[in-house]
Residue, then its C-alpha position, 0 to 999 in steps of 0.5 A: x374406286x377402281x370400278x369408277x376409274x375403269x368406267x371413266x377411262x372407257x368413257x374418255x377412250x371412246x370419246x363419249x359424252x358421258x355414261x349411262x349406268x343401268x343396274x337392275x335387281x338391286x336389294x337393300x344390301x347393295x344400296x350403300x355400294x351403289x351410292x358410293x360408286x355414284x359418288x366416285x363416278x361423279x368425281x372422276x367423270x368431271x364434266x361428262x354426263x352421268x345417267x343412272x337407271x333406277x327401278x321405280x317403286x311399284x304398286x303391288x308392295x314388292x320389297x323396297x329396292x336398293x336405290x337411295x334416290x335422293x342421294x343418287x340424284x345429288x351426284x347423277x345428272x339424270x335418274x332414268x326411272x324404269x316402270x315394270x309392265x303389268x303382266x296378267x293372264x286373262x281367262x282365255x289364256x291371253x296376257x295383258x302386258x302394257x308397257x309402262x302402265x299409267x297406274x304404275x307411272x303415277x305410283x312410282x313418280x308420286x313416291x319420288x315426289x319430295x325426294x328428287x326434283x322432277x328435272x332430275x328424272x327421266x321416264x324410260x319408255x319401251x319402244x319395242x313390242x312384246x309378243x305372248x303365246x300361251x302366257x309366256x313372253x315369246x319375243x320382242x318386235x320392232x316397230x317395223x315388225x309391228x307395222x307389218x303385222x298390223x297389215x296382216x290378214x290374220x291380225x286384229x287391232x285393239x286398244x285398252x282404254x284402262x292402260x292407254x295402250x294398243x295391242x293386237x292378236x295374231x292368228x297366223x300360227x297354231x296358237x293365238x299370239x298377243x302383242x302389246x306395244x306403244x304408239x305415238x299417242x300412247x307414248x304422249x299420254x305417258x309423257x303427259x303423266x310424267x309432266x304432271x310430276x315435273x318430269x320433262x324428259x324421256x328415255x327411249x329404249x330403242x331409237x330405231x323404232x321411234x321413226x315408225x311411230x304415228x303421231x311421233x310429233x306429239x313428243x316434240x318439246x321433250x328432251 
C-alpha cells in the first residue's frame, strides 16, 4: 500500500541496505494490519533487507500481542525479538531490573520454537544501563558512564547469579541509586541461551556502548 511505498522510497533515496521496522505495543486488532504491511514491504523492497522488531511473549501471562510471528517470518529477513526487563522493587526500595533476563529469553524463544526457524530470529540486547532511584527509572547510561561510575568512591559493584547480570549502587547523591547493565560475560550468557534455540544473531541497541564491554571477544562469531 501507500505506507509500504513511502518507506521503500525512503530506503532507496537514502541508499540504505534495508529497513528495520520496530512497532511496539500492538494488540490483536493490529495483527492483520502488520502482516499485510510486511507483505507489501517485502514486495516493494525487492532485494533490500527487511528486519522487524517484535515483542517476545512473557512469562507473567500478559495478553497475547499483535504479532503473527510465523506469517511475519515468511516475509521478513529477520525478526528481532525484544524481551522486557524484569522490574521488581526490593524491601529496601531498590529495584531489580536486569535487561533481557535469561528466564524471559528462555520463555519467549521457547514459545517461538516450531513457529519460526531460529535462523530467522535475532535477539535484542540492551547495551546501555538503566538507573533507578526511589523505585523509578531515572535515566540511561552509556558504557563510558558506567565505567566512570565503577571507578567512583561512592559506587559498589555486585553481580546477580540468578539473572546473570552485574549491577552497582551509587551513593553519591542524596538518595541511593542502583544501575543495572550488561557486560561482555552477561551478554555472552544471553547469546548462549539464544543459541540453544538455534538463534545465532544479536541486535545491539547501542553500538557505541559495545566498545567498552570487557570480554567483548566472547561475542565473536555471532552475526
